[in-house]
C-alpha positions in Angstrom: 0.0 0.0 0.0 1.3 3.4 -1.0 2.1 6.2 1.5 -0.7 8.2 0.0 -3.2 5.4 0.7 -2.2 5.4 4.4 -2.5 9.2 4.5 -6.0 9.0 3.2 -7.0 7.1 6.3 -6.5 10.1 8.5 -9.8 10.8 10.1 -11.8 9.1 7.4 -15.0 7.5 8.7 -15.4 3.8 8.0 -18.6 1.9 9.1 -18.1 -1.6 10.5 -21.2 -3.7 10.5 -21.5 -6.8 12.7 -22.9 -10.0 11.3 -21.6 -12.5 13.8 -24.8 -12.8 15.7 -26.5 -14.0 12.5 -24.0 -15.2 10.0 -21.7 -16.5 12.6 -24.1 -18.2 15.1 -26.2 -19.8 12.4 -23.2 -21.9 11.4 -22.7 -23.2 15.0 -24.1 -26.6 16.1 -24.4 -25.3 19.7 -27.5 -23.3 20.5 -26.5 -20.1 22.3 -29.1 -19.3 24.9 -31.4 -16.4 24.3 -30.2 -14.2 27.2 -26.6 -14.7 26.0 -27.5 -13.7 22.5 -29.1 -10.6 23.9 -26.1 -9.8 26.0 -23.8 -10.2 23.0 -25.8 -7.8 20.9 -25.9 -5.3 23.8 -22.1 -5.6 24.2 -21.6 -5.1 20.4 -23.8 -2.0 20.6 -21.7 -0.6 23.4 -18.6 -1.3 21.3 -19.6 1.1 18.6 -20.7 -1.0 15.7 -22.6 1.0 13.1 -25.0 -1.8 12.2 -25.7 -5.2 13.8 -27.4 -8.0 11.8 -29.0 -9.4 14.9 -30.7 -12.5 13.6 -32.6 -14.1 10.8 -36.3 -14.7 10.5 -36.1 -18.1 8.9 -37.7 -21.5 9.5 -36.6 -22.9 12.9 -36.3 -26.3 11.2 -33.8 -24.9 8.7 -31.7 -22.9 11.2 -32.5 -24.0 14.7 -29.7 -21.9 16.1 -31.8 -18.7 15.4 -35.2 -20.0 16.5 -35.4 -17.3 19.1 -35.3 -14.4 16.6 -38.3 -12.5 17.8 -37.3 -12.6 21.4 -33.7 -11.5 20.8 -34.7 -8.6 18.6 -37.3 -7.4 21.1 -35.2 -7.7 24.2 -32.0 -6.0 23.1 -31.1 -2.6 24.4 -31.2 -0.3 21.4 -28.5 2.4 21.0 -29.9 5.3 18.9 -26.9 5.4 16.6 -26.9 1.7 15.8 -29.0 0.1 12.9 -30.5 -3.2 13.9 -30.9 -5.4 10.9 -32.4 -8.9 10.3 -32.1 -11.3 7.4 -35.5 -12.3 6.0 -36.1 -14.8 3.2 -39.8 -14.2 2.4 -42.9 -12.1 3.2 -43.7 -14.0 6.4 -40.2 -13.5 7.7 -40.4 -9.8 6.8 -43.7 -9.5 8.7 -42.1 -11.2 11.8 -39.0 -8.9 11.6 -41.1 -5.8 11.3 -43.3 -6.8 14.2 -40.1 -7.3 16.2 -39.0 -3.7 15.3 -36.1 -4.4 12.9 -34.7 -1.2 11.5 -33.7 -2.8 8.2 -34.5 -6.0 6.3 -31.6 -7.7 4.6 -32.7 -9.8 1.6 -30.4 -12.3 -0.1 -30.0 -13.8 -3.5 -27.0 -15.0 -5.5 -25.3 -13.5 -8.5 -25.0 -16.9 -10.1 -27.7 -19.4 -11.1 -25.9 -22.4 -9.7 -25.4 -21.0 -6.3 -28.9 -19.6 -6.1 -30.5 -22.9 -7.0 -28.3 -24.9 -4.6 -28.6 -22.4 -1.7 -32.2 -21.1 -2.2 -33.8 -23.8 -4.3 -35.0 -21.2 -6.8 -33.8 -19.6 -10.0 -32.5 -16.0 -9.8 -35.7 -14.7 -11.4 -37.8 -16.6 -8.9 -35.7 -15.2 -6.1 -36.0 -11.7 -7.4 -39.8 -11.9 -7.7 -39.9 -13.0 -4.1 -37.6 -10.1 -3.0 -39.9 -7.7 -4.8 -42.8 -8.9 -2.7 -40.8 -8.5 0.5 -39.6 -5.0 -0.6 -43.2 -4.0 -1.1 -44.1 -5.1 2.5 -41.1 -3.2 3.8 -42.0 0.0 1.9 -45.5 -0.2 3.4 -44.1 -0.4 6.9 -41.5 2.3 6.3 -38.6 -0.1 6.9 -35.4 0.1 4.9 -34.2 -2.7 2.6 -30.7 -3.9 1.9 -30.0 -6.6 -0.7 -27.0 -8.9 -0.3 -25.7 -10.5 -3.5 -24.0 -13.8 -2.8 -21.0 -14.9 -4.9 -20.4 -11.5 -6.4 -16.7 -12.1 -6.7 -16.7 -15.8 -7.7 -18.9 -18.9 -7.5 -17.7 -22.3 -6.1 -19.6 -24.0 -8.9 -19.2 -21.6 -11.8 -15.9 -20.0 -11.1 -15.3 -16.4 -12.2 -18.4 -14.2 -12.3 -18.9 -11.5 -14.9 -18.8 -8.1 -13.2 -21.2 -6.7 -15.7 -23.8 -9.3 -14.7 -23.3 -8.5 -11.0 -23.8 -4.8 -11.7 -27.0 -5.6 -13.7 -28.4 -7.3 -10.6 -27.3 -4.4 -8.5 -29.2 -2.0 -10.8 -32.4 -4.1 -10.6 -32.1 -4.1 -6.8 -31.6 -0.3 -6.6 -33.9 0.8 -9.4 -36.7 -1.8 -9.2 -36.8 -2.8 -5.6 -35.9 0.6 -4.2 -33.1 -0.9 -2.0 -31.3 1.8 0.0 -28.3 -0.5 0.2 -26.5 -3.3 -1.6 -24.0 -5.7 -0.2 -21.5 -7.4 -2.5 -20.7 -10.7 -0.8 -17.5 -12.8 -1.2 -19.4 -15.9 -0.1 -16.5 -18.4 -0.2 -13.5 -16.1 -0.1 -12.7 -16.0 -3.9 -12.2 -12.2 -4.1 -8.8 -10.6 -4.7 -7.8 -7.0 -4.4 -7.7 -5.7 -8.0 -11.0 -7.3 -8.7 -12.5 -5.8 -5.5 -11.2 -2.3 -6.5 -12.7 -2.5 -10.0 -16.1 -3.7 -8.9 -16.2 -1.1 -6.0 -15.3 1.7 -8.4 -17.9 0.7 -10.9 -20.7 0.5 -8.3 -19.8 3.8 -6.8 -19.7 5.5 -10.3 -23.2 4.2 -11.1 -25.0 4.6 -7.8 -23.1 7.2 -5.7 -26.1 7.7 -3.4 -26.7 4.1 -2.6 -25.1 2.5 0.5 -22.5 -0.1 -0.6 -21.3 -2.7 1.8 -18.5 -5.2 1.1 -18.9 -8.6 2.8 -15.6 -10.6 2.7 -14.6 -14.0 4.0 -11.1 -14.8 4.9 -11.2 -18.3 3.4 -7.9 -17.9 1.5 -6.3 -15.3 3.8 -7.1 -12.2 1.6 -9.8 -10.7 3.8 -7.9 -7.7 5.1 -6.2 -7.1 1.7 -9.6 -6.9 0.1 -10.9 -4.5 2.7 -7.9 -2.2 2.0 -8.5 -2.4 -1.7 -12.1 -1.5 -1.4 -11.3 1.4 0.9 -8.9 2.8 -1.7 -11.7 2.4 -4.3 -14.1 4.5 -2.2 -16.0 2.0 -0.1 -16.7 2.9 3.5 -19.0 0.0 4.8 -17.9 -3.5 5.7 -19.5 -6.5 7.2 -17.4 -8.4 9.7 -17.9 -11.1 12.3 -16.6 -10.8 15.9 -14.2 -13.7 16.7 -14.0 -14.4 12.9 -16.8 -16.9 13.3 -19.0 -18.0 10.4 -18.3 -20.0 7.2 -20.0 -21.6 4.2 -20.9 -25.2 3.4 -19.2 -24.7 0.0 -15.8 -24.1 1.7 -15.7 -26.8 4.4 -13.0 -26.4 7.0 -12.2 -22.9 5.8 -12.2 -19.8 8.1 -15.2 -17.6 8.2 -16.0 -14.0 7.8 -13.3 -11.3 8.2 -12.9 -10.7 11.9 -14.4 -7.5 13.2 -11.8 -6.8 15.9 -8.9 -7.6 13.5 -10.3 -5.1 10.9 -11.0 -2.5 13.5 -7.5 -2.9 15.0 -5.8 -2.5 11.6 -7.9 0.4 10.4 -7.4 2.3 13.7 -3.6 1.9 13.3 -3.9 3.4 9.8 -5.8 6.4 11.0 -9.3 5.5 10.0 -12.2 6.5 12.3 -14.2 3.3 12.9 -16.0 4.5 16.0 -15.0 1.2 17.6 -14.1 0.8 21.3 -11.6 -2.1 20.8 -11.4 -3.3 24.4 -15.2 -3.7 24.5 -15.2 -5.5 21.2 -12.4 -7.8 22.3 -14.3 -8.5 25.5 -17.4 -9.5 23.5 -15.4 -11.8 21.2 -13.7 -13.4 24.2 -17.1 -14.6 25.4 -17.6 -16.8 22.3 -15.6 -19.9 23.0 -17.5 -20.7 26.2 -20.8 -20.2 24.3 -20.1 -22.1 21.1 -17.9 -24.7 22.6 -14.7 -24.2 20.6 -11.9 -21.8 19.9 -12.3 -18.8 17.5 -10.1 -17.7 14.6 -9.5 -14.2 16.0 -5.7 -13.5 16.3 -6.3 -10.3 18.2 -8.2 -12.0 20.9 -5.2 -14.4 21.3 -2.3 -12.0 20.9 -3.9 -8.7 22.0 -3.5 -5.4 20.2 -0.1 -4.3 18.8 0.9 -2.3 21.9 -0.2 -4.7 24.5 3.2 -5.0 26.2 4.6 -7.7 28.4 6.7 -7.5 31.6 10.5 -8.0 31.3 11.9 -11.3 32.7 12.1 -11.4 36.5 15.9 -11.6 36.3 16.2 -8.8 33.7 18.4 -6.5 35.9 20.8 -9.4 36.5 20.9 -10.1 32.8 21.6 -6.5 32.1 24.4 -6.3 34.7 26.1 -9.4 33.3 25.9 -8.0 29.8 27.4 -4.7 30.9 30.1 -6.5 32.8 31.2 -8.2 29.6 31.1 -4.9 27.6 31.1 -1.7 29.8 31.1 0.4 26.7 27.5 -0.7 26.0 26.3 1.2 29.1 
């Protein structure tokens, strides 16, 4: 990264949006008790996240880990500056989310036919027709809509995805559905920095007034590099998951979403204003292993921030005296 890129971080606002309580917890086999979910969301609110995707209003049979969606969304303490979002797959899910006071509905479809059929059991046109129904319900209730396009940077079944096709779907979401925001999702970690920069720049040029979010996975270790490439191309909103939890069935064994605290830590060092209280965010992530029953990918939780210092050895002065005795000139 060039010196000018680092300089551009000085004071620039970047919005980090937490998806771990939905995207992360839905992938876990352990059911996190409802009071603990509520406490996690409250802790994330206090840590300064701009948006929190709290839960998903889906069939409890499909995703039992989120069967308490209504209760969680109703019981959280709401901070006025935080947007509380919920993923909804259909009109009934939208109605449930609206009744539970979601600030935003996140709708999902794939940029590729193979992934859409495999993941949602519908063609893309069928999915889009369903999203149009949900968007109409949201408009009637005065609730904002965001559309997440899966596999925008690559498909595990089709390979490379034509960026022009991705932008066509973005246009339909913005212009036909009236979406106030679009999320470009790197569902299985296939994105790379130059590709990210090109697609980000193209989106920004066509829809400068639409919220653009980038949703990266760290499947192949390029998550942070892709965030930095998107920042240089004009992006200012990023999904991330505390603890780095999450994943995708099409990338078994791979790491999950980019880690919220790792991104926040890196951007703060570069001078970006994320609004994040890192100690509070780290404390929230540190709760996860006990709740989900296994370790988390987060390196910052393990190692601590860059300037977390450690005490000198107990015999440091004796070591120093011996060293100086061998070479007095080194005093």
